[in-house]
KOLROTI-790177 format. One record per residue (C-alpha): residue in one letter; x, y, z. Coordinates in nm, 4 decimals. Example, Ala and Ser with C-alpha at 12.3 -4.5 7.8 and 13.67 -1.06 7.14 Angstrom:
2
{r "A", {1.2300, -0.4500, 0.7800}}
{r "S", {1.3670, -0.1060, 0.7140}}
***
This chain:
99
{r "X", {4.4362, 8.6069, 17.5871}}
{r "X", {4.7013, 8.3976, 17.5072}}
{r "X", {4.9974, 8.6169, 17.4622}}
{r "X", {5.2684, 8.2633, 17.4953}}
{r "X", {5.4871, 8.1624, 17.2508}}
{r "X", {5.1854, 7.9209, 17.1998}}
{r "X", {5.0147, 8.2445, 17.0123}}
{r "X", {5.3038, 8.3442, 16.8214}}
{r "X", {5.3553, 7.9831, 16.6757}}
{r "X", {4.9971, 8.0108, 16.5299}}
{r "X", {5.0703, 8.3867, 16.4386}}
{r "X", {5.3702, 8.2524, 16.2580}}
{r "X", {5.2693, 7.9504, 16.1072}}
{r "X", {4.9171, 8.1603, 15.9704}}
{r "X", {5.1775, 8.4006, 15.7853}}
{r "X", {5.3726, 8.0879, 15.6093}}
{r "X", {5.0408, 7.9117, 15.5228}}
{r "X", {4.9782, 8.2413, 15.3930}}
{r "X", {5.2399, 8.3219, 15.1885}}
{r "X", {5.3398, 8.0304, 15.1210}}
{r "X", {5.6776, 7.9124, 15.3115}}
{r "X", {5.7836, 7.6347, 15.4538}}
{r "X", {5.9275, 7.6988, 15.8094}}
{r "X", {6.2201, 7.4473, 15.9198}}
{r "X", {6.4041, 7.4980, 16.2492}}
{r "X", {6.7447, 7.4114, 16.3900}}
{r "X", {6.7018, 7.1263, 16.6290}}
{r "X", {6.7381, 7.2628, 17.0175}}
{r "X", {7.0946, 7.3432, 17.1303}}
{r "X", {7.1928, 7.2269, 16.7436}}
{r "X", {7.3593, 7.5293, 16.5901}}
{r "X", {7.5754, 7.3898, 16.3364}}
{r "X", {7.3064, 7.2996, 16.1873}}
{r "X", {7.3072, 7.6304, 15.9886}}
{r "X", {7.6742, 7.7182, 16.0467}}
{r "X", {7.6541, 8.0008, 15.8146}}
{r "X", {7.3873, 8.2340, 15.9402}}
{r "X", {7.4867, 8.1591, 16.3443}}
{r "X", {7.8217, 8.2780, 16.1543}}
{r "X", {7.6762, 8.5554, 15.9710}}
{r "X", {7.4366, 8.5800, 16.2665}}
{r "X", {7.7279, 8.7083, 16.4946}}
{r "X", {7.9091, 8.9300, 16.2895}}
{r "X", {7.6140, 9.1574, 16.3061}}
{r "X", {7.5441, 9.1770, 16.6792}}
{r "X", {7.9522, 9.1809, 16.6917}}
{r "X", {7.9981, 9.4365, 16.4539}}
{r "X", {7.6865, 9.6215, 16.4501}}
{r "X", {7.4778, 9.5326, 16.7205}}
{r "X", {7.6988, 9.5605, 17.0332}}
{r "X", {7.8734, 9.7970, 16.8387}}
{r "X", {7.6834, 10.1074, 16.9622}}
{r "X", {7.3483, 10.2448, 17.2003}}
{r "X", {7.0972, 10.2280, 16.9661}}
{r "X", {6.8610, 10.4803, 17.0945}}
{r "X", {6.5281, 10.4037, 16.8507}}
{r "X", {6.4255, 10.1736, 16.5939}}
{r "X", {6.3977, 10.3976, 16.3143}}
{r "X", {6.8591, 10.3902, 16.4840}}
{r "X", {6.8229, 10.0456, 16.5153}}
{r "X", {6.7049, 10.0596, 16.0702}}
{r "X", {6.9208, 10.3158, 15.9693}}
{r "X", {7.2249, 10.1348, 16.2030}}
{r "X", {7.1915, 9.8019, 16.0261}}
{r "X", {7.0849, 9.9123, 15.6913}}
{r "X", {7.4267, 10.1289, 15.7071}}
{r "X", {7.6432, 9.8222, 15.8126}}
{r "X", {7.4617, 9.5980, 15.5714}}
{r "X", {7.5616, 9.8648, 15.2574}}
{r "X", {7.9500, 9.8109, 15.4237}}
{r "X", {7.9221, 9.4609, 15.4427}}
{r "X", {7.7840, 9.3590, 15.0834}}
{r "X", {7.9964, 9.6644, 14.9186}}
{r "X", {8.3182, 9.8076, 15.0598}}
{r "X", {8.4501, 9.4699, 15.2814}}
{r "X", {8.6038, 9.2530, 15.1109}}
{r "X", {8.4706, 8.8363, 15.2317}}
{r "X", {8.7881, 8.5662, 15.2115}}
{r "X", {8.5784, 8.2979, 15.1026}}
{r "X", {8.4908, 8.4933, 14.7731}}
{r "X", {8.8493, 8.5833, 14.7291}}
{r "X", {8.8718, 8.8562, 14.9112}}
{r "X", {8.6274, 9.0186, 14.6666}}
{r "X", {8.3046, 9.2404, 14.7721}}
{r "X", {7.9512, 9.0380, 14.7776}}
{r "X", {7.8914, 9.3218, 14.4417}}
{r "X", {8.2453, 9.2719, 14.2763}}
{r "X", {8.1715, 8.9770, 14.2858}}
{r "X", {7.8585, 8.8579, 14.1841}}
{r "X", {7.9754, 9.1087, 13.8616}}
{r "X", {8.2002, 8.9059, 13.8695}}
{r "X", {8.0289, 8.6435, 13.7575}}
{r "X", {7.7182, 8.8274, 13.4867}}
{r "X", {7.9391, 8.8049, 13.2158}}
{r "X", {7.9243, 8.4081, 13.2825}}
{r "X", {7.5772, 8.3768, 13.3122}}
{r "X", {7.5364, 8.5838, 12.9551}}
{r "X", {7.7646, 8.3277, 12.7731}}
{r "X", {7.5751, 8.0282, 12.9226}}
***
């Protein structure tokens, strides 16, 4: 039986093909290829995953969902003019209606 990365790669390739997803990997050792996701991953890790003990998969899902809601609905983001993502999106809705 094959349980190594080559098996996972085949399964991922098959899933991507069936779901019409194009896979585009960052180059090894080049996290700056996608600095935005690297910054997000660091925040998720520091503020959510490393902040407490996770006792089960259900516990992890609950904690991550709470963090996601806080991140998107309550927490201001400097890149959005210190608005929450929700407020920023709501601010853009009237402009879309005019266009």
